[in-house]
N, C-alpha and C positions, 0 to 999 in steps of 0.2 A: 504494500500500500504506500501511497505517497504521503509525505509529511503534511499534516494539516495544522495550520496555526490554531492555538487554543481559542476556543469560542467560535471558530469558523463553522459555518454550516456545511455539512458534508453531503451535499445534494447527490453527488456522484455515487455515494455509497447506497443511497436509497434507489437510485435509478439503475445502477449496474450490478447490484448484488441481490437478485431475486431469491437466491438460495439461502441468504442470510436468515438466521433464526429470528422469529418475530420478537423474542425476548431481548435481542440485541438492539433492536430499533427502539429508541426511547421515545416516549410520548412527545417530549420537547422537540425531537428531530422532526417528527411528523407535523407538529404545529408550525415549525419554521418552514418546512417544505411547502405547506399549504399557504402560509403567509407570503412566501416568495412567489408562488404561482399567482396569487391574487395581486401582489405588488407589480409583477411583470405585466399582467393584463391591464392593470390600471395605468401604468406608464405608457403602454401601447395606445390605450384609449386617449390619454392626454396628448400624445404625439399626433394622433389622427385628428383630434379636435383642433389642435394648434394649426395643422396643415389646412383644415377647412376654414378656420378663422382667417388665416393669411390669404387664402384664395378669395374669400368674400371681401376682405379689405382691398385686395388688388383690383377686383372687379369694380368695387365702389369707386376707387380712385380713378380708374379709366373712364367710368361713366361720368363722373364729375368733370374730368378733364375734357371729355368730348362736349359736354354741355357748355363748358366755358369757351369752346371754340378752339381747343388745343389739339 
């Protein structure tokens, strides 16, 4: 196994060790794994929302520019 910094979440252990005994996987590990999945999904949604917001701002800017005769 690779060295893991203390306190670091070992996602790869949960994902790549299906043979691992259930007693070896601590409840805390599972909670962090779920938290990280949720966090990643939230970050993707924020990124997507930011892209849409930028597209709307760009569209609005071009509409105003055209109305002003630019």
